[in-house]
GUMITI-133372 format. One record per residue (C-alpha): y, z, x. Coordinates in nm, 3 decimals, always signed. Example, Ala and Ser with C-alpha at 12.3 -4.5 7.8 and 13.67 -1.06 7.14 Angstrom:
BEGIN
+---------+---------+---------+
|      py |      pz |      px |
+---------+---------+---------+
|  -0.450 |  +0.780 |  +1.230 |
|  -0.106 |  +0.714 |  +1.367 |
+---------+---------+---------+
***
This chain:
BEGIN
+---------+---------+---------+
|      py |      pz |      px |
+---------+---------+---------+
|  +2.217 |  -4.020 |  +1.404 |
|  +2.475 |  -3.822 |  +1.216 |
|  +2.479 |  -3.850 |  +0.842 |
|  +2.787 |  -4.012 |  +0.688 |
|  +2.725 |  -3.957 |  +0.321 |
|  +2.475 |  -3.854 |  +0.066 |
|  +2.303 |  -3.979 |  -0.239 |
|  +2.301 |  -3.741 |  -0.534 |
|  +2.084 |  -3.858 |  -0.818 |
|  +2.117 |  -3.654 |  -1.129 |
|  +2.013 |  -3.726 |  -1.484 |
|  +2.150 |  -3.602 |  -1.809 |
|  +1.811 |  -3.528 |  -1.930 |
|  +1.678 |  -3.348 |  -1.628 |
|  +1.805 |  -3.082 |  -1.388 |
|  +1.645 |  -3.228 |  -1.088 |
|  +1.892 |  -3.312 |  -0.803 |
|  +1.783 |  -3.514 |  -0.526 |
|  +2.021 |  -3.518 |  -0.234 |
|  +1.955 |  -3.770 |  +0.053 |
|  +2.153 |  -3.804 |  +0.348 |
|  +2.285 |  -4.161 |  +0.466 |
|  +2.277 |  -4.228 |  +0.825 |
|  +2.266 |  -4.536 |  +1.051 |
|  +1.888 |  -4.522 |  +1.063 |
|  +1.849 |  -4.604 |  +0.702 |
|  +2.040 |  -4.950 |  +0.757 |
|  +1.957 |  -5.192 |  +1.030 |
|  +2.311 |  -5.354 |  +1.011 |
|  +2.474 |  -5.014 |  +1.103 |
|  +2.249 |  -4.966 |  +1.388 |
|  +2.338 |  -5.309 |  +1.524 |
|  +2.724 |  -5.248 |  +1.456 |
|  +2.711 |  -4.900 |  +1.637 |
|  +2.503 |  -5.050 |  +1.923 |
|  +2.746 |  -5.335 |  +1.960 |
|  +3.043 |  -5.084 |  +1.968 |
|  +2.878 |  -4.889 |  +2.238 |
|  +2.805 |  -5.195 |  +2.452 |
|  +3.150 |  -5.344 |  +2.410 |
|  +3.327 |  -5.025 |  +2.493 |
|  +3.104 |  -4.958 |  +2.800 |
|  +3.167 |  -5.322 |  +2.920 |
|  +3.551 |  -5.266 |  +2.855 |
|  +3.522 |  -4.954 |  +3.093 |
|  +3.378 |  -5.133 |  +3.377 |
|  +3.617 |  -5.430 |  +3.355 |
|  +3.895 |  -5.242 |  +3.536 |
|  +3.966 |  -5.518 |  +3.767 |
|  +3.997 |  -5.783 |  +3.495 |
|  +4.267 |  -5.630 |  +3.278 |
|  +4.319 |  -5.918 |  +3.028 |
|  +3.947 |  -5.926 |  +2.965 |
|  +3.950 |  -5.549 |  +2.929 |
|  +4.207 |  -5.575 |  +2.646 |
|  +3.999 |  -5.843 |  +2.480 |
|  +3.686 |  -5.626 |  +2.503 |
|  +3.900 |  -5.332 |  +2.349 |
|  +4.033 |  -5.544 |  +2.073 |
|  +3.668 |  -5.651 |  +1.979 |
|  +3.568 |  -5.282 |  +1.987 |
|  +3.855 |  -5.200 |  +1.760 |
|  +3.749 |  -5.477 |  +1.517 |
|  +3.369 |  -5.371 |  +1.521 |
|  +3.475 |  -5.014 |  +1.457 |
|  +3.680 |  -5.108 |  +1.149 |
|  +3.390 |  -5.329 |  +1.022 |
|  +3.148 |  -5.027 |  +1.071 |
|  +3.374 |  -4.783 |  +0.881 |
|  +3.416 |  -5.047 |  +0.602 |
|  +3.043 |  -5.111 |  +0.592 |
|  +2.964 |  -4.730 |  +0.581 |
|  +3.200 |  -4.704 |  +0.272 |
|  +3.034 |  -5.002 |  +0.107 |
|  +2.680 |  -4.865 |  +0.183 |
|  +2.770 |  -4.520 |  +0.051 |
|  +2.915 |  -4.675 |  -0.275 |
|  +2.664 |  -4.936 |  -0.363 |
|  +2.384 |  -4.892 |  -0.626 |
|  +2.603 |  -4.649 |  -0.829 |
|  +2.668 |  -4.399 |  -0.554 |
|  +3.005 |  -4.236 |  -0.525 |
|  +3.194 |  -4.074 |  -0.261 |
|  +3.362 |  -3.769 |  -0.420 |
|  +3.645 |  -3.579 |  -0.267 |
|  +3.806 |  -3.293 |  -0.431 |
|  +3.803 |  -2.902 |  -0.471 |
|  +3.465 |  -2.885 |  -0.638 |
|  +3.282 |  -3.154 |  -0.422 |
|  +3.459 |  -3.147 |  -0.103 |
|  +3.177 |  -3.275 |  +0.126 |
|  +3.294 |  -3.488 |  +0.407 |
|  +3.041 |  -3.576 |  +0.693 |
|  +3.159 |  -3.612 |  +1.055 |
|  +2.951 |  -3.933 |  +1.082 |
|  +3.187 |  -4.115 |  +0.837 |
|  +3.477 |  -4.041 |  +1.073 |
|  +3.319 |  -4.137 |  +1.394 |
|  +3.390 |  -4.511 |  +1.378 |
|  +3.761 |  -4.422 |  +1.304 |
|  +3.769 |  -4.191 |  +1.609 |
|  +3.628 |  -4.462 |  +1.818 |
|  +3.901 |  -4.705 |  +1.691 |
|  +4.178 |  -4.459 |  +1.765 |
|  +4.061 |  -4.373 |  +2.125 |
|  +3.985 |  -4.752 |  +2.204 |
|  +4.343 |  -4.835 |  +2.076 |
|  +4.485 |  -4.566 |  +2.312 |
|  +4.294 |  -4.700 |  +2.598 |
|  +4.404 |  -5.054 |  +2.532 |
|  +4.767 |  -4.942 |  +2.517 |
|  +4.715 |  -4.771 |  +2.860 |
|  +4.578 |  -5.085 |  +2.994 |
|  +4.878 |  -5.281 |  +2.867 |
|  +5.111 |  -5.028 |  +3.032 |
|  +4.919 |  -5.069 |  +3.355 |
|  +4.974 |  -5.450 |  +3.345 |
|  +5.352 |  -5.406 |  +3.263 |
|  +5.367 |  -5.155 |  +3.549 |
|  +5.190 |  -5.396 |  +3.793 |
|  +5.429 |  -5.687 |  +3.690 |
|  +5.740 |  -5.468 |  +3.752 |
|  +5.613 |  -5.357 |  +4.099 |
|  +5.544 |  -5.731 |  +4.187 |
|  +5.890 |  -5.820 |  +4.079 |
|  +6.040 |  -5.558 |  +4.304 |
|  +5.880 |  -5.686 |  +4.621 |
+---------+---------+---------+
***
């Protein structure tokens, strides 16, 4: 729902500026990607008794998050659109960074599950 970019159409002959926000509602592939990320991460949460499958689901969530971020960048820059960063045009929408936040948090969760597996193996060895 959050916008991740904008389309600024200007012309040298006119002073009309049309700004249209990009969000996942304008592109069906992004809706499907974000829906898949949510479903995979929710499944990973409830797979707490099957840790190897939980790690696999987390890895799939990370891959989907990277693909969603790359597609957001591609969608924002296709058809002559540009993403401009700088002092004059420093507009950065939070929707662009949400897939990266999802990737970072899923990676931390995956590392936590791996540490749990390691801890369980060490306690089984001590018995």
